[in-house]
C-alpha positions as CSV (number, residue, x, y, z in Angstrom):
1,M,156.1,-27.8,-109.7
2,N,156.5,-30.7,-112.2
3,L,153.0,-31.4,-113.7
4,R,154.0,-35.0,-114.7
5,V,155.3,-35.7,-111.3
6,F,152.1,-34.3,-109.7
7,L,149.8,-36.4,-111.7
8,T,151.8,-39.5,-111.0
9,L,151.4,-38.9,-107.2
10,W,147.7,-37.9,-107.7
11,R,147.1,-41.3,-109.4
12,R,149.1,-43.1,-106.8
13,E,147.1,-41.5,-104.0
14,L,143.7,-42.2,-105.7
15,S,144.6,-45.8,-106.4
16,S,145.6,-46.4,-102.8
17,S,142.3,-45.2,-101.7
18,F,140.7,-48.0,-103.5
19,A,143.5,-50.5,-102.6
20,S,142.6,-50.1,-99.0
21,P,139.6,-51.7,-97.3
22,V,139.1,-48.6,-95.4
23,G,138.2,-46.8,-98.8
24,Y,135.5,-49.4,-99.6
25,I,134.0,-49.2,-96.0
26,V,133.8,-45.5,-96.3
27,L,132.1,-45.8,-99.6
28,A,129.6,-48.4,-98.4
29,A,128.8,-46.3,-95.3
30,V,128.2,-43.2,-97.6
31,L,126.0,-45.1,-99.9
32,L,124.1,-46.4,-96.8
33,M,123.4,-42.9,-95.4
34,L,122.5,-41.5,-98.8
35,G,120.1,-44.2,-99.3
36,V,118.5,-43.7,-95.6
37,S,118.5,-40.0,-96.1
38,F,116.5,-40.1,-99.4
39,T,114.2,-42.6,-98.0
40,L,113.3,-40.0,-95.3
41,I,113.1,-37.2,-98.0
42,T,110.7,-39.2,-100.0
43,D,108.4,-39.6,-96.9
44,A,108.8,-35.8,-96.4
45,L,107.6,-35.0,-99.9
46,A,104.4,-36.9,-99.2
47,K,103.2,-33.6,-97.8
48,P,103.0,-30.6,-100.3
49,S,106.1,-28.5,-100.2
50,D,108.0,-26.0,-102.5
51,I,111.2,-26.7,-100.8
52,P,113.8,-27.9,-103.5
53,L,115.2,-31.6,-103.1
54,T,118.7,-30.2,-102.6
55,E,117.8,-28.0,-99.7
56,L,115.8,-31.1,-98.2
57,F,119.0,-33.2,-98.5
58,Y,121.3,-30.5,-97.3
59,G,119.2,-29.8,-94.2
60,S,119.3,-33.5,-93.0
61,L,121.8,-34.6,-90.5
62,F,123.2,-37.3,-92.8
63,F,124.8,-34.6,-95.1
64,W,126.9,-33.2,-92.2
65,V,127.8,-36.6,-90.9
66,I,129.3,-37.6,-94.1
67,L,131.2,-34.4,-94.7
68,L,132.5,-34.4,-90.9
69,L,133.5,-38.2,-90.7
70,S,134.5,-39.1,-94.1
71,T,137.2,-36.6,-94.8
72,P,139.3,-37.4,-91.6
73,I,139.1,-41.0,-92.4
74,I,140.0,-40.6,-96.1
75,T,143.0,-38.4,-95.1
76,M,144.3,-40.0,-92.0
77,R,146.6,-42.4,-94.0
78,T,148.0,-39.7,-96.5
79,F,151.1,-39.0,-94.4
80,A,150.6,-40.9,-91.1
81,G,150.0,-44.2,-92.7
82,E,152.9,-43.9,-94.9
83,R,155.1,-42.9,-91.9
84,A,153.9,-45.9,-89.9
85,T,154.5,-48.4,-92.8
86,G,158.0,-46.9,-93.8
87,T,157.0,-46.0,-97.3
88,Y,157.1,-42.2,-96.6
89,E,161.0,-42.3,-96.3
90,N,161.1,-44.1,-99.7
91,L,158.9,-41.4,-101.2
92,M,160.7,-38.4,-99.8
93,T,164.1,-39.8,-101.0
94,T,162.9,-39.8,-104.7
95,P,163.5,-36.8,-106.8
96,V,160.1,-35.1,-106.1
97,G,159.6,-31.8,-104.4
98,D,157.6,-31.4,-101.2
99,A,154.8,-29.3,-102.9
100,E,154.2,-32.0,-105.4
101,V,153.9,-34.6,-102.6
102,V,151.4,-32.2,-100.6
103,F,149.4,-31.4,-103.6
104,G,149.4,-34.7,-105.1
105,K,148.0,-36.2,-102.0
106,F,145.5,-33.5,-101.5
107,A,144.2,-34.1,-105.1
108,G,144.0,-37.7,-104.8
109,S,142.1,-37.5,-101.5
110,L,139.8,-34.7,-102.7
111,T,139.1,-37.0,-105.9
112,F,138.0,-39.9,-103.9
113,F,135.9,-37.5,-101.7
114,L,134.0,-36.4,-104.9
115,I,133.5,-39.8,-106.0
116,L,131.7,-40.6,-102.7
117,W,129.1,-38.1,-103.7
118,L,128.4,-39.3,-107.3
119,P,125.4,-41.4,-106.2
120,L,123.8,-38.1,-105.1
121,I,122.6,-37.4,-108.7
122,P,120.8,-40.8,-109.4
123,C,119.1,-40.4,-105.8
124,L,117.9,-36.9,-106.7
125,L,116.5,-38.3,-110.1
126,A,114.9,-41.4,-108.4
127,V,113.2,-39.3,-105.9
128,R,111.9,-36.9,-108.5
129,H,110.6,-39.8,-110.5
130,Y,108.7,-41.4,-107.7
131,T,107.1,-38.1,-106.7
132,N,106.1,-37.3,-110.1
133,D,107.0,-33.7,-109.5
134,P,109.6,-32.5,-112.1
135,S,109.6,-28.9,-110.7
136,S,111.0,-30.4,-107.4
137,L,114.4,-30.8,-109.0
138,D,116.1,-27.6,-110.2
139,W,119.3,-28.4,-112.1
140,G,120.8,-25.2,-111.3
141,A,120.3,-26.0,-107.6
142,V,122.0,-29.4,-108.2
143,A,124.9,-27.7,-109.9
144,S,125.5,-25.2,-107.2
145,T,124.9,-27.7,-104.4
146,H,127.7,-30.0,-105.9
147,L,129.9,-26.9,-106.2
148,G,129.5,-26.3,-102.5
149,I,130.2,-29.8,-101.6
150,A,133.3,-29.7,-103.7
151,S,134.4,-26.4,-102.0
152,L,133.6,-27.6,-98.5
153,G,135.4,-30.9,-99.3
154,A,138.5,-29.1,-100.4
155,L,138.6,-27.2,-97.2
156,Y,137.9,-30.4,-95.0
157,V,140.4,-32.6,-97.0
158,A,143.2,-30.0,-96.5
159,M,142.5,-29.9,-92.7
160,G,142.7,-33.7,-92.8
161,I,146.0,-33.8,-94.6
162,F,147.4,-31.3,-92.2
163,S,146.4,-33.3,-89.3
164,S,147.9,-36.3,-90.9
165,A,151.2,-34.7,-91.4
166,L,151.6,-33.9,-87.7
167,T,151.7,-37.5,-86.6
168,R,152.6,-41.1,-87.5
169,N,149.4,-42.6,-85.9
170,Q,146.4,-42.7,-88.1
171,I,144.0,-42.7,-85.3
172,I,145.4,-39.7,-83.9
173,A,145.4,-38.0,-87.3
174,A,141.6,-38.8,-87.8
175,I,140.7,-37.4,-84.4
176,V,142.7,-34.2,-84.9
177,G,141.1,-33.8,-88.2
178,L,137.7,-34.5,-86.9
179,A,138.1,-31.9,-83.9
180,L,139.2,-29.3,-86.4
181,G,136.3,-29.9,-88.6
182,V,133.6,-29.9,-85.8
183,T,135.1,-26.8,-84.4
184,L,134.6,-24.9,-87.8
185,F,131.1,-26.5,-88.1
186,L,130.1,-25.4,-84.4
187,V,130.7,-21.7,-85.5
188,S,127.5,-22.0,-87.3
189,F,125.5,-22.6,-83.9
190,N,127.6,-19.8,-82.2
191,A,126.3,-17.3,-84.7
192,A,122.7,-18.3,-84.0
193,A,123.2,-18.1,-80.2
194,L,124.6,-14.6,-80.5
195,A,121.6,-13.4,-82.7
196,G,119.7,-10.3,-81.7
197,P,119.3,-6.7,-82.3
198,G,122.7,-4.9,-83.1
199,A,124.5,-8.3,-82.3
200,W,127.7,-7.6,-84.3
201,P,129.5,-10.8,-83.0
202,A,126.7,-12.7,-84.7
203,A,127.0,-10.8,-88.0
204,I,130.9,-11.5,-88.1
205,L,130.4,-15.3,-87.2
206,R,127.5,-15.8,-89.9
207,E,130.3,-15.0,-92.4
208,F,131.9,-18.1,-91.3
209,S,128.7,-20.2,-90.9
210,L,129.0,-23.3,-93.0
211,V,125.2,-24.0,-92.4
212,D,124.2,-20.7,-94.0
213,Q,126.7,-21.0,-96.8
214,M,125.5,-24.7,-97.8
215,W,121.8,-23.2,-97.5
216,E,122.6,-20.8,-100.2
217,F,124.2,-23.3,-102.6
218,S,121.3,-25.7,-102.1
219,R,119.0,-22.9,-103.1
220,G,121.0,-22.3,-106.4
221,I,122.8,-19.3,-105.0
222,V,126.6,-19.1,-105.7
223,D,128.1,-16.5,-103.6
224,V,131.8,-16.0,-104.5
225,R,132.7,-14.9,-101.1
226,H,131.8,-18.4,-99.8
227,L,134.1,-20.1,-102.5
228,V,136.8,-17.6,-101.7
229,F,136.6,-18.5,-97.8
230,H,136.6,-22.3,-98.4
231,L,139.5,-22.2,-100.8
232,S,141.5,-19.6,-99.0
233,L,141.3,-21.5,-95.8
234,A,142.1,-24.7,-97.7
235,A,145.2,-22.9,-99.0
236,V,146.2,-22.1,-95.6
237,F,146.2,-25.6,-94.3
238,L,148.0,-26.7,-97.3
239,F,150.7,-24.3,-96.7
240,L,151.0,-25.3,-93.1
241,T,151.3,-29.0,-94.3
242,L,154.0,-28.1,-96.7
243,K,156.0,-26.4,-93.9
244,V,155.5,-29.5,-91.7
245,V,156.7,-31.8,-94.5
246,E,159.6,-29.5,-95.1
247,A,160.6,-29.4,-91.4
248,R,160.5,-33.2,-91.2
249,R,162.5,-33.6,-94.4
250,W,165.4,-31.7,-92.7
251,K,165.2,-33.5,-89.4
């Protein structure tokens, strides 16, 4: 893979996210949900608690809403939008490889997803400042939480790009990506439902539980198994996307 071509495609994909009104709508919606979330967290901290700020945020509904809804919207245009507007054919007739196109779009979409979370740091600092409790914010937990967000983001962005490669309709691409993401997320609750003495299905499903994995990240615990799980599954979806792109090129 040509690194120079990859970087060009990465910049192209990232800039297109800011050139579209959808990108700013997503950014505004995420900022709104982060603000509301931390307003509620500030109210919760009025009572004495030894729970880290990162865990309070992760445990809120807003975290999962942002993750589940933003990634399909960010990625729905990566392939479907280009095919609908006719720019996809122009891109694929240029001297670039299929892998460079797939990874360039993945890197650009993931970068935009990570940019959405940058306001999380000043929000945490503001909450710590107004609660007058420096011990409520552990920078190790902040770093591991962002690592977990990046790892999960890579997985969900890869699923969204795969969904976009399957169709030329952006709405269908977003719906398919959302369905895949919600299905994986609901495995967490299946593990809890099967819990019990000697319940081996629960033990297996718990390894795939995104809720349990993010709980550990938010507590400052970095389990390499979780990172391997996220990145391996992301690699599978990127491989499937590559095969879809290759198949369409030869049609």
